[in-house]
C-alpha positions as CSV (number, residue, x, y, z in Angstrom):
1,X,63.0,-35.8,-8.2
2,X,60.3,-38.3,-8.5
3,X,59.1,-39.0,-12.3
4,X,55.5,-38.2,-12.4
5,X,53.8,-41.2,-14.1
6,X,49.9,-40.2,-13.9
7,X,48.9,-36.9,-12.9
8,X,45.9,-36.8,-10.5
9,X,44.3,-34.4,-8.0
10,X,41.0,-33.1,-6.9
11,X,39.9,-29.6,-6.5
12,X,38.4,-29.1,-2.9
13,X,37.4,-25.4,-2.6
14,X,38.9,-21.9,-3.0
15,X,40.6,-19.9,-0.3
16,X,40.9,-16.4,-0.2
17,X,44.2,-14.7,-0.5
18,X,44.4,-12.2,2.9
19,X,46.7,-9.9,1.1
20,X,44.6,-9.0,-2.2
21,X,41.0,-10.7,-1.7
22,X,41.8,-13.1,-4.8
23,X,40.4,-16.5,-4.8
24,X,43.2,-19.4,-4.7
25,X,42.3,-22.9,-5.6
26,X,43.0,-25.7,-3.3
27,X,43.7,-28.9,-4.5
28,X,44.6,-32.3,-3.1
29,X,47.4,-34.6,-5.0
30,X,49.9,-37.0,-4.1
31,X,52.6,-35.8,-6.3
32,X,54.3,-33.8,-3.6
33,X,57.6,-35.8,-2.5
34,X,57.1,-37.9,0.6
35,X,60.3,-36.5,2.1
36,X,59.4,-32.9,1.9
37,X,57.1,-32.8,5.0
38,X,53.6,-32.7,6.0
39,X,51.0,-30.1,5.8
40,X,50.1,-27.5,3.0
41,X,52.5,-26.6,0.1
42,X,52.3,-23.6,-2.2
43,X,52.9,-24.5,-6.0
44,X,54.8,-22.4,-8.1
45,X,54.2,-23.7,-11.5
46,X,56.4,-21.4,-13.4
47,X,59.5,-22.4,-11.3
48,X,58.8,-25.9,-10.5
49,X,58.4,-28.7,-13.3
50,X,56.1,-31.0,-11.3
51,X,53.9,-28.0,-10.3
52,X,54.0,-26.8,-14.0
53,X,52.8,-30.3,-15.3
54,X,50.0,-30.4,-12.7
55,X,48.8,-26.7,-13.5
56,X,48.9,-27.6,-17.3
57,X,46.9,-30.8,-16.8
58,X,44.3,-29.4,-14.8
59,X,44.2,-26.0,-16.8
60,X,45.0,-24.0,-13.3
61,X,46.3,-20.5,-14.7
62,X,49.9,-20.1,-14.2
63,X,50.8,-16.6,-12.5
64,X,54.2,-15.8,-14.0
65,X,56.2,-14.5,-11.0
66,X,59.8,-14.6,-12.8
67,X,59.3,-12.7,-15.7
68,X,61.4,-13.1,-18.8
69,X,62.5,-16.2,-17.3
70,X,59.3,-18.0,-17.9
71,X,58.3,-18.6,-21.6
72,X,54.7,-20.1,-20.8
73,X,55.6,-23.5,-22.0
74,X,57.9,-25.0,-19.4
75,X,59.1,-24.5,-15.8
76,X,62.3,-22.5,-15.0
77,X,63.8,-23.0,-11.7
78,X,66.0,-20.1,-11.9
79,X,67.2,-18.3,-8.9
80,X,68.2,-15.3,-10.9
81,X,64.8,-13.8,-11.5
82,X,63.6,-10.8,-9.7
83,X,60.1,-11.8,-8.5
84,X,56.9,-9.9,-9.8
85,X,53.4,-10.1,-9.9
86,X,53.1,-10.8,-6.0
87,X,51.5,-7.3,-5.2
88,X,54.1,-6.3,-2.5
């Protein structure tokens, strides 16, 4: 895991979630690991430390999808949670 030295990014535009019509913010940043692949990724701030730091830095709301496993203060990469807040 790469250590984030400086958190940078730029908001581009919102996209629309086709399942529920909510707007999803689209950001560009260089913190994604180079070996991860190319193309778009989806951040999950309640479960990934780098995503969580990015969201907190830019004041992006964090949707809790792992229930009591997320305390609102730090990411929890648990595989034990039953996913919630995903609409289906």
